[in-house]
All heavy atoms as a GROMACS GRO file, in nm:
protein
  608
    1MET      N    1   3.642   2.522  -2.713
    1MET     CA    2   3.586   2.399  -2.759
    1MET      C    3   3.646   2.284  -2.688
    1MET      O    4   3.761   2.269  -2.666
    1MET     CB    5   3.611   2.391  -2.916
    1MET     CG    6   3.535   2.286  -2.983
    1MET     SD    7   3.362   2.326  -2.999
    1MET     CE    8   3.296   2.173  -3.051
    2PRO      N    9   3.559   2.193  -2.644
    2PRO     CA   10   3.612   2.079  -2.572
    2PRO      C   11   3.691   1.978  -2.655
    2PRO      O   12   3.679   1.977  -2.778
    2PRO     CB   13   3.481   2.010  -2.526
    2PRO     CG   14   3.367   2.080  -2.580
    2PRO     CD   15   3.419   2.197  -2.656
    3ASN      N   16   3.770   1.901  -2.591
    3ASN     CA   17   3.859   1.803  -2.662
    3ASN      C   18   3.801   1.663  -2.653
    3ASN      O   19   3.823   1.584  -2.746
    3ASN     CB   20   4.000   1.802  -2.599
    3ASN     CG   21   4.071   1.934  -2.623
    3ASN    OD1   22   4.052   1.993  -2.728
    3ASN    ND2   23   4.147   1.978  -2.527
    4ILE      N   24   3.726   1.637  -2.547
    4ILE     CA   25   3.670   1.501  -2.530
    4ILE      C   26   3.541   1.484  -2.616
    4ILE      O   27   3.464   1.575  -2.625
    4ILE     CB   28   3.636   1.481  -2.381
    4ILE    CG1   29   3.767   1.495  -2.294
    4ILE    CG2   30   3.572   1.346  -2.360
    4ILE    CD1   31   3.742   1.502  -2.150
    5LYS      N   32   3.537   1.371  -2.673
    5LYS     CA   33   3.424   1.338  -2.773
    5LYS      C   34   3.285   1.358  -2.707
    5LYS      O   35   3.197   1.421  -2.770
    5LYS     CB   36   3.443   1.204  -2.826
    5LYS     CG   37   3.342   1.170  -2.934
    5LYS     CD   38   3.372   1.030  -2.996
    5LYS     CE   39   3.276   1.002  -3.109
    5LYS     NZ   40   3.295   0.865  -3.168
    6SER      N   41   3.270   1.301  -2.589
    6SER     CA   42   3.139   1.324  -2.520
    6SER      C   43   3.105   1.466  -2.489
    6SER      O   44   2.987   1.505  -2.497
    6SER     CB   45   3.140   1.233  -2.397
    6SER     OG   46   3.231   1.276  -2.302
    7ALA      N   47   3.206   1.545  -2.454
    7ALA     CA   48   3.185   1.682  -2.429
    7ALA      C   49   3.146   1.758  -2.551
    7ALA      O   50   3.063   1.849  -2.544
    7ALA     CB   51   3.308   1.745  -2.358
    8LYS      N   52   3.210   1.726  -2.663
    8LYS     CA   53   3.173   1.787  -2.787
    8LYS      C   54   3.027   1.759  -2.826
    8LYS      O   55   2.953   1.847  -2.868
    8LYS     CB   56   3.265   1.731  -2.906
    8LYS     CG   57   3.402   1.781  -2.901
    8LYS     CD   58   3.483   1.720  -3.012
    8LYS     CE   59   3.634   1.766  -3.003
    8LYS     NZ   60   3.716   1.699  -3.107
    9LYS      N   61   2.982   1.634  -2.806
    9LYS     CA   62   2.852   1.594  -2.834
    9LYS      C   63   2.756   1.671  -2.744
    9LYS      O   64   2.647   1.712  -2.781
    9LYS     CB   65   2.830   1.448  -2.814
    9LYS     CG   66   2.690   1.401  -2.848
    9LYS     CD   67   2.673   1.251  -2.837
    9LYS     CE   68   2.528   1.213  -2.870
    9LYS     NZ   69   2.505   1.067  -2.854
   10ARG      N   70   2.796   1.683  -2.613
   10ARG     CA   71   2.710   1.755  -2.517
   10ARG      C   72   2.685   1.898  -2.557
   10ARG      O   73   2.573   1.952  -2.544
   10ARG     CB   74   2.780   1.747  -2.384
   10ARG     CG   75   2.694   1.773  -2.263
   10ARG     CD   76   2.595   1.660  -2.238
   10ARG     NE   77   2.464   1.725  -2.237
   10ARG     CZ   78   2.352   1.666  -2.268
   10ARG    NH1   79   2.350   1.538  -2.299
   10ARG    NH2   80   2.243   1.726  -2.268
   11VAL      N   81   2.789   1.963  -2.617
   11VAL     CA   82   2.776   2.101  -2.659
   11VAL      C   83   2.673   2.107  -2.769
   11VAL      O   84   2.583   2.196  -2.776
   11VAL     CB   85   2.911   2.158  -2.703
   11VAL    CG1   86   2.893   2.283  -2.782
   11VAL    CG2   87   3.008   2.172  -2.590
   12LEU      N   88   2.678   2.013  -2.862
   12LEU     CA   89   2.584   2.013  -2.979
   12LEU      C   90   2.439   1.979  -2.930
   12LEU      O   91   2.352   2.052  -2.976
   12LEU     CB   92   2.629   1.909  -3.082
   12LEU     CG   93   2.759   1.928  -3.150
   12LEU    CD1   94   2.793   1.813  -3.244
   12LEU    CD2   95   2.750   2.056  -3.236
   13VAL      N   96   2.430   1.888  -2.844
   13VAL     CA   97   2.294   1.849  -2.790
   13VAL      C   98   2.230   1.960  -2.711
   13VAL      O   99   2.115   1.995  -2.732
   13VAL     CB  100   2.302   1.721  -2.708
   13VAL    CG1  101   2.172   1.695  -2.640
   13VAL    CG2  102   2.336   1.604  -2.800
   14SER      N  103   2.311   2.027  -2.626
   14SER     CA  104   2.257   2.132  -2.542
   14SER      C  105   2.218   2.255  -2.630
   14SER      O  106   2.120   2.325  -2.604
   14SER     CB  107   2.355   2.174  -2.433
   14SER     OG  108   2.474   2.226  -2.493
   15GLU      N  109   2.293   2.283  -2.737
   15GLU     CA  110   2.260   2.386  -2.828
   15GLU      C  111   2.128   2.359  -2.897
   15GLU      O  112   2.045   2.453  -2.911
   15GLU     CB  113   2.373   2.410  -2.931
   15GLU     CG  114   2.344   2.517  -3.026
   15GLU     CD  115   2.334   2.660  -2.965
   15GLU    OE1  116   2.389   2.683  -2.856
   15GLU    OE2  117   2.269   2.750  -3.032
   16THR      N  118   2.110   2.241  -2.941
   16THR     CA  119   1.986   2.198  -3.005
   16THR      C  120   1.868   2.218  -2.912
   16THR      O  121   1.765   2.268  -2.949
   16THR     CB  122   1.994   2.050  -3.055
   16THR    OG1  123   2.107   2.036  -3.138
   16THR    CG2  124   1.870   2.013  -3.135
   17ALA      N  125   1.886   2.171  -2.789
   17ALA     CA  126   1.779   2.182  -2.687
   17ALA      C  127   1.748   2.330  -2.656
   17ALA      O  128   1.630   2.368  -2.643
   17ALA     CB  129   1.823   2.112  -2.562
   18ARG      N  130   1.855   2.410  -2.650
   18ARG     CA  131   1.833   2.555  -2.623
   18ARG      C  132   1.752   2.621  -2.732
   18ARG      O  133   1.659   2.695  -2.702
   18ARG     CB  134   1.969   2.623  -2.611
   18ARG     CG  135   1.963   2.767  -2.571
   18ARG     CD  136   2.097   2.831  -2.559
   18ARG     NE  137   2.147   2.863  -2.696
   18ARG     CZ  138   2.119   2.972  -2.765
   18ARG    NH1  139   2.044   3.069  -2.712
   18ARG    NH2  140   2.171   2.991  -2.879
   19GLU      N  141   1.781   2.589  -2.853
   19GLU     CA  142   1.707   2.641  -2.972
   19GLU      C  143   1.561   2.599  -2.965
   19GLU      O  144   1.466   2.677  -2.987
   19GLU     CB  145   1.768   2.605  -3.098
   19GLU     CG  146   1.896   2.676  -3.132
   19GLU     CD  147   1.885   2.823  -3.148
   19GLU    OE1  148   1.781   2.874  -3.197
   19GLU    OE2  149   1.976   2.897  -3.104
   20ARG      N  150   1.535   2.475  -2.934
   20ARG     CA  151   1.406   2.418  -2.926
   20ARG      C  152   1.325   2.484  -2.814
   20ARG      O  153   1.209   2.525  -2.831
   20ARG     CB  154   1.412   2.268  -2.905
   20ARG     CG  155   1.272   2.200  -2.912
   20ARG     CD  156   1.282   2.050  -2.888
   20ARG     NE  157   1.379   1.977  -2.961
   20ARG     CZ  158   1.482   1.918  -2.911
   20ARG    NH1  159   1.499   1.915  -2.780
   20ARG    NH2  160   1.574   1.854  -2.983
   21ASN      N  161   1.386   2.492  -2.697
   21ASN     CA  162   1.322   2.557  -2.584
   21ASN      C  163   1.290   2.700  -2.609
   21ASN      O  164   1.182   2.750  -2.570
   21ASN     CB  165   1.409   2.544  -2.459
   21ASN     CG  166   1.416   2.407  -2.400
   21ASN    OD1  167   1.323   2.325  -2.430
   21ASN    ND2  168   1.520   2.375  -2.329
   22ARG      N  169   1.382   2.769  -2.677
   22ARG     CA  170   1.359   2.909  -2.707
   22ARG      C  171   1.239   2.927  -2.802
   22ARG      O  172   1.158   3.016  -2.781
   22ARG     CB  173   1.488   2.963  -2.780
   22ARG     CG  174   1.493   3.112  -2.794
   22ARG     CD  175   1.633   3.152  -2.839
   22ARG     NE  176   1.626   3.286  -2.901
   22ARG     CZ  177   1.697   3.322  -3.004
   22ARG    NH1  178   1.781   3.238  -3.058
   22ARG    NH2  179   1.681   3.439  -3.059
   23ALA      N  180   1.224   2.840  -2.903
   23ALA     CA  181   1.116   2.849  -2.990
   23ALA      C  182   0.978   2.819  -2.919
   23ALA      O  183   0.875   2.887  -2.938
   23ALA     CB  184   1.131   2.750  -3.110
   24LYS      N  185   0.987   2.715  -2.835
   24LYS     CA  186   0.860   2.681  -2.764
   24LYS      C  187   0.823   2.788  -2.673
   24LYS      O  188   0.696   2.815  -2.656
   24LYS     CB  189   0.887   2.545  -2.684
   24LYS     CG  190   0.903   2.427  -2.770
   24LYS     CD  191   0.776   2.381  -2.828
   24LYS     CE  192   0.795   2.252  -2.905
   24LYS     NZ  193   0.677   2.212  -2.973
   25LYS      N  194   0.912   2.854  -2.596
   25LYS     CA  195   0.880   2.961  -2.506
   25LYS      C  196   0.823   3.082  -2.580
   25LYS      O  197   0.731   3.144  -2.534
   25LYS     CB  198   1.004   3.010  -2.423
   25LYS     CG  199   1.030   2.921  -2.303
   25LYS     CD  200   1.131   2.980  -2.212
   25LYS     CE  201   1.150   2.899  -2.091
   25LYS     NZ  202   1.238   2.958  -1.989
   26SER      N  203   0.882   3.105  -2.699
   26SER     CA  204   0.831   3.219  -2.783
   26SER      C  205   0.687   3.187  -2.826
   26SER      O  206   0.596   3.281  -2.819
   26SER     CB  207   0.919   3.236  -2.901
   26SER     OG  208   0.870   3.336  -2.984
   27GLU      N  209   0.662   3.064  -2.867
   27GLU     CA  210   0.526   3.028  -2.911
   27GLU      C  211   0.428   3.041  -2.794
   27GLU      O  212   0.315   3.084  -2.811
   27GLU     CB  213   0.530   2.882  -2.960
   27GLU     CG  214   0.405   2.832  -3.014
   27GLU     CD  215   0.416   2.678  -3.061
   27GLU    OE1  216   0.529   2.628  -3.063
   27GLU    OE2  217   0.310   2.624  -3.085
   28LEU      N  218   0.476   3.000  -2.671
   28LEU     CA  219   0.388   3.011  -2.554
   28LEU      C  220   0.354   3.157  -2.523
   28LEU      O  221   0.241   3.184  -2.491
   28LEU     CB  222   0.462   2.941  -2.435
   28LEU     CG  223   0.382   2.936  -2.312
   28LEU    CD1  224   0.257   2.846  -2.321
   28LEU    CD2  225   0.473   2.882  -2.198
   29LYS      N  226   0.456   3.243  -2.532
   29LYS     CA  227   0.436   3.383  -2.499
   29LYS      C  228   0.330   3.439  -2.597
   29LYS      O  229   0.251   3.522  -2.562
   29LYS     CB  230   0.562   3.460  -2.506
   29LYS     CG  231   0.657   3.434  -2.388
   29LYS     CD  232   0.789   3.506  -2.402
   29LYS     CE  233   0.886   3.466  -2.297
   29LYS     NZ  234   1.020   3.532  -2.321
   30THR      N  235   0.347   3.400  -2.724
   30THR     CA  236   0.258   3.456  -2.828
   30THR      C  237   0.111   3.413  -2.793
   30THR      O  238   0.018   3.495  -2.803
   30THR     CB  239   0.291   3.404  -2.967
   30THR    OG1  240   0.425   3.441  -2.991
   30THR    CG2  241   0.201   3.454  -3.075
   31LEU      N  242   0.088   3.284  -2.759
   31LEU     CA  243  -0.042   3.238  -2.724
   31LEU      C  244  -0.093   3.313  -2.602
   31LEU      O  245  -0.217   3.340  -2.598
   31LEU     CB  246  -0.041   3.086  -2.694
   31LEU     CG  247  -0.054   2.998  -2.816
   31LEU    CD1  248  -0.030   2.852  -2.782
   31LEU    CD2  249  -0.187   3.010  -2.886
   32LEU      N  250  -0.012   3.338  -2.507
   32LEU     CA  251  -0.059   3.408  -2.388
   32LEU      C  252  -0.099   3.547  -2.419
   32LEU      O  253  -0.194   3.596  -2.361
   32LEU     CB  254   0.055   3.399  -2.281
   32LEU     CG  255   0.082   3.269  -2.214
   32LEU    CD1  256   0.200   3.282  -2.122
   32LEU    CD2  257  -0.047   3.223  -2.140
   33LYS      N  258  -0.024   3.615  -2.504
   33LYS     CA  259  -0.065   3.753  -2.548
   33LYS      C  260  -0.203   3.749  -2.613
   33LYS      O  261  -0.290   3.841  -2.590
   33LYS     CB  262   0.042   3.812  -2.640
   33LYS     CG  263   0.164   3.860  -2.563
   33LYS     CD  264   0.269   3.914  -2.663
   33LYS     CE  265   0.395   3.940  -2.595
   33LYS     NZ  266   0.500   3.984  -2.681
   34LYS      N  267  -0.220   3.651  -2.703
   34LYS     CA  268  -0.355   3.643  -2.772
   34LYS      C  269  -0.467   3.613  -2.670
   34LYS      O  270  -0.574   3.666  -2.683
   34LYS     CB  271  -0.348   3.534  -2.876
   34LYS     CG  272  -0.270   3.570  -2.998
   34LYS     CD  273  -0.264   3.453  -3.095
   34LYS     CE  274  -0.182   3.478  -3.213
   34LYS     NZ  275  -0.169   3.370  -3.313
   35ALA      N  276  -0.440   3.528  -2.570
   35ALA     CA  277  -0.538   3.494  -2.469
   35ALA      C  278  -0.562   3.614  -2.380
   35ALA      O  279  -0.672   3.623  -2.321
   35ALA     CB  280  -0.497   3.369  -2.396
   36ASP      N  281  -0.459   3.693  -2.359
   36ASP     CA  282  -0.472   3.801  -2.260
   36ASP      C  283  -0.532   3.924  -2.323
   36ASP      O  284  -0.563   4.023  -2.254
   36ASP     CB  285  -0.334   3.833  -2.212
   36ASP     CG  286  -0.342   3.903  -2.072
   36ASP    OD1  287  -0.435   3.871  -1.999
   36ASP    OD2  288  -0.248   3.983  -2.039
   37ALA      N  289  -0.553   3.923  -2.453
   37ALA     CA  290  -0.613   4.040  -2.523
   37ALA      C  291  -0.755   4.066  -2.467
   37ALA      O  292  -0.821   3.969  -2.430
   37ALA     CB  293  -0.613   4.019  -2.678
   38GLU      N  294  -0.799   4.189  -2.481
   38GLU     CA  295  -0.932   4.220  -2.427
   38GLU      C  296  -1.044   4.152  -2.499
   38GLU      O  297  -1.146   4.109  -2.431
   38GLU     CB  298  -0.957   4.374  -2.438
   38GLU     CG  299  -0.872   4.452  -2.338
   38GLU     CD  300  -0.906   4.599  -2.343
   38GLU    OE1  301  -1.020   4.632  -2.381
   38GLU    OE2  302  -0.819   4.682  -2.309
   39ASN      N  303  -1.025   4.128  -2.626
   39ASN     CA  304  -1.140   4.061  -2.702
   39ASN      C  305  -1.110   3.913  -2.728
   39ASN      O  306  -1.160   3.859  -2.822
   39ASN     CB  307  -1.160   4.135  -2.839
   39ASN     CG  308  -1.031   4.139  -2.922
   39ASN    OD1  309  -0.925   4.101  -2.870
   39ASN    ND2  310  -1.043   4.175  -3.047
   40ALA      N  311  -1.032   3.853  -2.639
   40ALA     CA  312  -0.998   3.707  -2.654
   40ALA      C  313  -1.122   3.618  -2.623
   40ALA      O  314  -1.193   3.644  -2.531
   40ALA     CB  315  -0.888   3.673  -2.558
   41ASP      N  316  -1.140   3.529  -2.710
   41ASP     CA  317  -1.253   3.439  -2.693
   41ASP      C  318  -1.214   3.320  -2.604
   41ASP      O  319  -1.094   3.293  -2.576
   41ASP     CB  320  -1.309   3.388  -2.829
   41ASP     CG  321  -1.208   3.319  -2.911
   41ASP    OD1  322  -1.083   3.339  -2.886
   41ASP    OD2  323  -1.241   3.231  -2.997
   42LYS      N  324  -1.308   3.242  -2.566
   42LYS     CA  325  -1.285   3.128  -2.472
   42LYS      C  326  -1.194   3.019  -2.539
   42LYS      O  327  -1.109   2.964  -2.470
   42LYS     CB  328  -1.414   3.067  -2.438
   42LYS     CG  329  -1.405   2.961  -2.319
   42LYS     CD  330  -1.535   2.914  -2.276
   42LYS     CE  331  -1.518   2.803  -2.167
   42LYS     NZ  332  -1.645   2.756  -2.120
   43ALA      N  333  -1.202   3.003  -2.668
   43ALA     CA  334  -1.122   2.906  -2.738
   43ALA      C  335  -0.974   2.943  -2.729
   43ALA      O  336  -0.894   2.852  -2.710
   43ALA     CB  337  -1.168   2.894  -2.881
   44ALA      N  338  -0.943   3.069  -2.746
   44ALA     CA  339  -0.800   3.114  -2.739
   44ALA      C  340  -0.745   3.093  -2.599
   44ALA      O  341  -0.629   3.049  -2.585
   44ALA     CB  342  -0.791   3.262  -2.776
   45ILE      N  343  -0.823   3.118  -2.498
   45ILE     CA  344  -0.782   3.094  -2.363
   45ILE      C  345  -0.766   2.949  -2.335
   45ILE      O  346  -0.664   2.916  -2.274
   45ILE     CB  347  -0.879   3.159  -2.260
   45ILE    CG1  348  -0.883   3.313  -2.283
   45ILE    CG2  349  -0.849   3.127  -2.119
   45ILE    CD1  350  -0.987   3.387  -2.201
   46MET      N  351  -0.853   2.868  -2.379
   46MET     CA  352  -0.839   2.721  -2.358
   46MET      C  353  -0.718   2.669  -2.431
   46MET      O  354  -0.648   2.577  -2.377
   46MET     CB  355  -0.964   2.653  -2.404
   46MET     CG  356  -1.092   2.685  -2.318
   46MET     SD  357  -1.071   2.670  -2.143
   46MET     CE  358  -1.072   2.490  -2.130
   47ALA      N  359  -0.690   2.714  -2.550
   47ALA     CA  360  -0.569   2.673  -2.623
   47ALA      C  361  -0.445   2.712  -2.547
   47ALA      O  362  -0.346   2.632  -2.541
   47ALA     CB  363  -0.572   2.732  -2.765
   48ALA      N  364  -0.447   2.830  -2.490
   48ALA     CA  365  -0.329   2.871  -2.414
   48ALA      C  366  -0.315   2.785  -2.291
   48ALA      O  367  -0.196   2.753  -2.252
   48ALA     CB  368  -0.343   3.020  -2.377
   49MET      N  369  -0.423   2.758  -2.221
   49MET     CA  370  -0.413   2.672  -2.103
   49MET      C  371  -0.355   2.529  -2.136
   49MET      O  372  -0.277   2.477  -2.065
   49MET     CB  373  -0.549   2.658  -2.041
   49MET     CG  374  -0.598   2.774  -1.962
   49MET     SD  375  -0.746   2.737  -1.874
   49MET     CE  376  -0.758   2.870  -1.765
   50LYS      N  377  -0.399   2.479  -2.253
   50LYS     CA  378  -0.353   2.349  -2.294
   50LYS      C  379  -0.200   2.354  -2.318
   50LYS      O  380  -0.125   2.263  -2.275
   50LYS     CB  381  -0.417   2.302  -2.420
   50LYS     CG  382  -0.385   2.164  -2.464
   50LYS     CD  383  -0.477   2.122  -2.586
   50LYS     CE  384  -0.440   1.978  -2.629
   50LYS     NZ  385  -0.515   1.937  -2.740
   51LYS      N  386  -0.154   2.458  -2.383
   51LYS     CA  387  -0.014   2.475  -2.413
   51LYS      C  388   0.065   2.493  -2.287
   51LYS      O  389   0.178   2.443  -2.278
   51LYS     CB  390   0.001   2.594  -2.504
   51LYS     CG  391   0.128   2.605  -2.579
   51LYS     CD  392   0.137   2.487  -2.673
   51LYS     CE  393   0.199   2.527  -2.809
   51LYS     NZ  394   0.220   2.414  -2.893
   52ILE      N  395   0.011   2.561  -2.189
   52ILE     CA  396   0.082   2.583  -2.058
   52ILE      C  397   0.096   2.454  -1.990
   52ILE      O  398   0.207   2.420  -1.933
   52ILE     CB  399   0.002   2.681  -1.966
   52ILE    CG1  400   0.009   2.824  -2.029
   52ILE    CG2  401   0.055   2.689  -1.831
   52ILE    CD1  402  -0.091   2.922  -1.970
   53ASP      N  403  -0.010   2.372  -1.991
   53ASP     CA  404  -0.001   2.237  -1.925
   53ASP      C  405   0.108   2.151  -1.992
   53ASP      O  406   0.195   2.087  -1.920
   53ASP     CB  407  -0.131   2.161  -1.937
   53ASP     CG  408  -0.237   2.202  -1.836
   53ASP    OD1  409  -0.195   2.258  -1.734
   53ASP    OD2  410  -0.357   2.191  -1.867
   54ARG      N  411   0.118   2.161  -2.118
   54ARG     CA  412   0.214   2.082  -2.194
   54ARG      C  413   0.358   2.132  -2.161
   54ARG      O  414   0.450   2.051  -2.141
   54ARG     CB  415   0.188   2.098  -2.342
   54ARG     CG  416   0.274   2.004  -2.427
   54ARG     CD  417   0.210   1.870  -2.422
   54ARG     NE  418   0.273   1.785  -2.525
   54ARG     CZ  419   0.276   1.656  -2.514
   54ARG    NH1  420   0.213   1.589  -2.414
   54ARG    NH2  421   0.334   1.586  -2.606
   55ALA      N  422   0.376   2.264  -2.152
   55ALA     CA  423   0.503   2.322  -2.121
   55ALA      C  424   0.547   2.284  -1.979
   55ALA      O  425   0.668   2.257  -1.950
   55ALA     CB  426   0.500   2.472  -2.129
   56ALA      N  427   0.454   2.280  -1.881
   56ALA     CA  428   0.488   2.241  -1.749
   56ALA      C  429   0.525   2.091  -1.742
   56ALA      O  430   0.621   2.060  -1.667
   56ALA     CB  431   0.366   2.271  -1.654
   57THR      N  432   0.458   2.009  -1.819
   57THR     CA  433   0.490   1.869  -1.821
   57THR      C  434   0.630   1.842  -1.873
   57THR      O  435   0.703   1.759  -1.823
   57THR     CB  436   0.385   1.791  -1.906
   57THR    OG1  437   0.253   1.819  -1.855
   57THR    CG2  438   0.408   1.641  -1.905
   58LYS      N  439   0.665   1.917  -1.977
   58LYS     CA  440   0.795   1.900  -2.044
   58LYS      C  441   0.908   1.973  -1.966
   58LYS      O  442   1.024   1.954  -2.002
   58LYS     CB  443   0.789   1.957  -2.184
   58LYS     CG  444   0.694   1.887  -2.278
   58LYS     CD  445   0.750   1.744  -2.306
   58LYS     CE  446   0.659   1.675  -2.408
   58LYS     NZ  447   0.705   1.538  -2.441
   59GLY      N  448   0.874   2.049  -1.867
   59GLY     CA  449   0.978   2.119  -1.790
   59GLY      C  450   1.019   2.248  -1.840
   59GLY      O  451   1.122   2.301  -1.806
   60LEU      N  452   0.943   2.306  -1.938
   60LEU     CA  453   0.973   2.431  -1.999
   60LEU      C  454   0.949   2.548  -1.899
   60LEU      O  455   1.026   2.642  -1.896
   60LEU     CB  456   0.889   2.445  -2.126
   60LEU     CG  457   0.939   2.550  -2.228
   60LEU    CD1  458   1.082   2.509  -2.277
   60LEU    CD2  459   0.845   2.557  -2.343
   61VAL      N  460   0.837   2.537  -1.824
   61VAL     CA  461   0.813   2.631  -1.720
   61VAL      C  462   0.787   2.552  -1.589
   61VAL      O  463   0.743   2.437  -1.596
   61VAL     CB  464   0.689   2.722  -1.750
   61VAL    CG1  465   0.719   2.810  -1.865
   61VAL    CG2  466   0.569   2.644  -1.777
   62HIS      N  467   0.804   2.618  -1.474
   62HIS     CA  468   0.781   2.549  -1.348
   62HIS      C  469   0.637   2.524  -1.329
   62HIS      O  470   0.549   2.602  -1.375
   62HIS     CB  471   0.834   2.638  -1.241
   62HIS     CG  472   0.852   2.568  -1.104
   62HIS    ND1  473   0.744   2.560  -1.020
   62HIS    CD2  474   0.957   2.503  -1.051
   62HIS    CE1  475   0.784   2.491  -0.913
   62HIS    NE2  476   0.911   2.452  -0.931
   63LYS      N  477   0.604   2.418  -1.262
   63LYS     CA  478   0.454   2.376  -1.244
   63LYS      C  479   0.384   2.487  -1.168
   63LYS      O  480   0.264   2.510  -1.200
   63LYS     CB  481   0.444   2.245  -1.179
   63LYS     CG  482   0.496   2.236  -1.041
   63LYS     CD  483   0.470   2.100  -0.978
   63LYS     CE  484   0.511   2.101  -0.832
   63LYS     NZ  485   0.469   1.981  -0.765
   64ASN      N  486   0.444   2.557  -1.073
   64ASN     CA  487   0.376   2.654  -0.996
   64ASN      C  488   0.348   2.779  -1.082
   64ASN      O  489   0.244   2.848  -1.070
   64ASN     CB  490   0.456   2.695  -0.875
   64ASN     CG  491   0.454   2.590  -0.765
   64ASN    OD1  492   0.381   2.488  -0.779
   64ASN    ND2  493   0.533   2.606  -0.665
   65LYS      N  494   0.441   2.811  -1.169
   65LYS     CA  495   0.422   2.925  -1.264
   65LYS      C  496   0.310   2.891  -1.357
   65LYS      O  497   0.224   2.973  -1.386
   65LYS     CB  498   0.551   2.956  -1.340
   65LYS     CG  499   0.534   3.073  -1.435
   65LYS     CD  500   0.662   3.102  -1.505
   65LYS     CE  501   0.638   3.221  -1.600
   65LYS     NZ  502   0.756   3.259  -1.671
   66ALA      N  503   0.306   2.767  -1.408
   66ALA     CA  504   0.198   2.725  -1.492
   66ALA      C  505   0.063   2.740  -1.426
   66ALA      O  506  -0.036   2.793  -1.486
   66ALA     CB  507   0.228   2.587  -1.541
   67ALA      N  508   0.054   2.698  -1.301
   67ALA     CA  509  -0.073   2.707  -1.225
   67ALA      C  510  -0.109   2.857  -1.211
   67ALA      O  511  -0.230   2.885  -1.219
   67ALA     CB  512  -0.053   2.640  -1.090
   68ARG      N  513  -0.008   2.937  -1.184
   68ARG     CA  514  -0.042   3.080  -1.159
   68ARG      C  515  -0.101   3.142  -1.293
   68ARG      O  516  -0.197   3.218  -1.293
   68ARG     CB  517   0.083   3.151  -1.118
   68ARG     CG  518   0.064   3.299  -1.087
   68ARG     CD  519   0.191   3.367  -1.030
   68ARG     NE  520   0.298   3.367  -1.127
   68ARG     CZ  521   0.420   3.306  -1.105
   68ARG    NH1  522   0.442   3.236  -1.001
   68ARG    NH2  523   0.508   3.314  -1.198
   69ILE      N  524  -0.039   3.114  -1.408
   69ILE     CA  525  -0.078   3.167  -1.533
   69ILE      C  526  -0.219   3.120  -1.564
   69ILE      O  527  -0.308   3.195  -1.608
   69ILE     CB  528   0.017   3.125  -1.643
   69ILE    CG1  529   0.153   3.195  -1.623
   69ILE    CG2  530  -0.038   3.165  -1.780
   69ILE    CD1  531   0.267   3.138  -1.713
   70LYS      N  532  -0.245   2.984  -1.543
   70LYS     CA  533  -0.372   2.928  -1.566
   70LYS      C  534  -0.485   2.989  -1.479
   70LYS      O  535  -0.593   3.013  -1.526
   70LYS     CB  536  -0.372   2.778  -1.547
   70LYS     CG  537  -0.303   2.703  -1.659
   70LYS     CD  538  -0.303   2.556  -1.631
   70LYS     CE  539  -0.440   2.496  -1.629
   70LYS     NZ  540  -0.443   2.355  -1.607
   71SER      N  541  -0.446   3.017  -1.358
   71SER     CA  542  -0.549   3.080  -1.266
   71SER      C  543  -0.583   3.221  -1.321
   71SER      O  544  -0.701   3.260  -1.314
   71SER     CB  545  -0.476   3.089  -1.123
   71SER     OG  546  -0.560   3.164  -1.040
   72ARG      N  547  -0.488   3.292  -1.364
   72ARG     CA  548  -0.511   3.430  -1.418
   72ARG      C  549  -0.604   3.422  -1.539
   72ARG      O  550  -0.693   3.505  -1.559
   72ARG     CB  551  -0.380   3.498  -1.442
   72ARG     CG  552  -0.311   3.541  -1.320
   72ARG     CD  553  -0.176   3.604  -1.352
   72ARG     NE  554  -0.104   3.633  -1.224
   72ARG     CZ  555   0.022   3.667  -1.215
   72ARG    NH1  556   0.093   3.671  -1.327
   72ARG    NH2  557   0.080   3.695  -1.102
   73LEU      N  558  -0.574   3.322  -1.624
   73LEU     CA  559  -0.657   3.308  -1.744
   73LEU      C  560  -0.799   3.260  -1.711
   73LEU      O  561  -0.896   3.309  -1.772
   73LEU     CB  562  -0.594   3.204  -1.843
   73LEU     CG  563  -0.471   3.253  -1.913
   73LEU    CD1  564  -0.407   3.136  -1.992
   73LEU    CD2  565  -0.493   3.373  -2.001
   74ALA      N  566  -0.810   3.179  -1.607
   74ALA     CA  567  -0.944   3.135  -1.562
   74ALA      C  568  -1.025   3.252  -1.515
   74ALA      O  569  -1.145   3.252  -1.534
   74ALA     CB  570  -0.926   3.027  -1.453
   75LYS      N  571  -0.961   3.344  -1.449
   75LYS     CA  572  -1.031   3.464  -1.397
   75LYS      C  573  -1.088   3.540  -1.514
   75LYS      O  574  -1.200   3.597  -1.509
   75LYS     CB  575  -0.938   3.557  -1.322
   75LYS     CG  576  -0.907   3.507  -1.181
   75LYS     CD  577  -0.821   3.614  -1.110
   75LYS     CE  578  -0.774   3.562  -0.977
   75LYS     NZ  579  -0.680   3.652  -0.912
   76LYS      N  580  -1.014   3.543  -1.625
   76LYS     CA  581  -1.064   3.613  -1.747
   76LYS      C  582  -1.190   3.549  -1.802
   76LYS      O  583  -1.279   3.616  -1.858
   76LYS     CB  584  -0.953   3.618  -1.852
   76LYS     CG  585  -0.850   3.724  -1.836
   76LYS     CD  586  -0.778   3.738  -1.964
   76LYS     CE  587  -0.731   3.883  -1.996
   76LYS     NZ  588  -0.815   3.982  -1.984
   77ILE      N  589  -1.192   3.412  -1.790
   77ILE     CA  590  -1.311   3.344  -1.851
   77ILE      C  591  -1.436   3.374  -1.769
   77ILE      O  592  -1.541   3.402  -1.821
   77ILE     CB  593  -1.286   3.188  -1.848
   77ILE    CG1  594  -1.179   3.151  -1.951
   77ILE    CG2  595  -1.413   3.111  -1.882
   77ILE    CD1  596  -1.140   3.008  -1.954
   78THR      N  597  -1.419   3.375  -1.637
   78THR     CA  598  -1.541   3.397  -1.545
   78THR      C  599  -1.575   3.543  -1.547
   78THR      O  600  -1.690   3.574  -1.515
   78THR     CB  601  -1.505   3.352  -1.403
   78THR    OG1  602  -1.393   3.424  -1.357
   78THR    CG2  603  -1.484   3.206  -1.400
   79ALA      N  604  -1.477   3.632  -1.568
   79ALA     CA  605  -1.513   3.776  -1.563
   79ALA      C  606  -1.603   3.822  -1.680
   79ALA      O  607  -1.609   3.762  -1.784
   79ALA     CB  608  -1.387   3.861  -1.563
   0.00000   0.00000   0.00000
């Protein structure tokens, strides 16, 4: 455990952020599984795309990874 006050605060803040990011990533993975299902409708895929854009904007996933995932989902819509 750190002794300096700012370091103690940093530990608490980073732990809070870690928990938040973990929850958001889990939510994103769940949406992607629903969108990737064989009987997924267009609304589920569009919802997943919106969530991916948001995650990329917030820095949760890299922008290139977000683009790759969206591209794969777009193929599902056209197929």
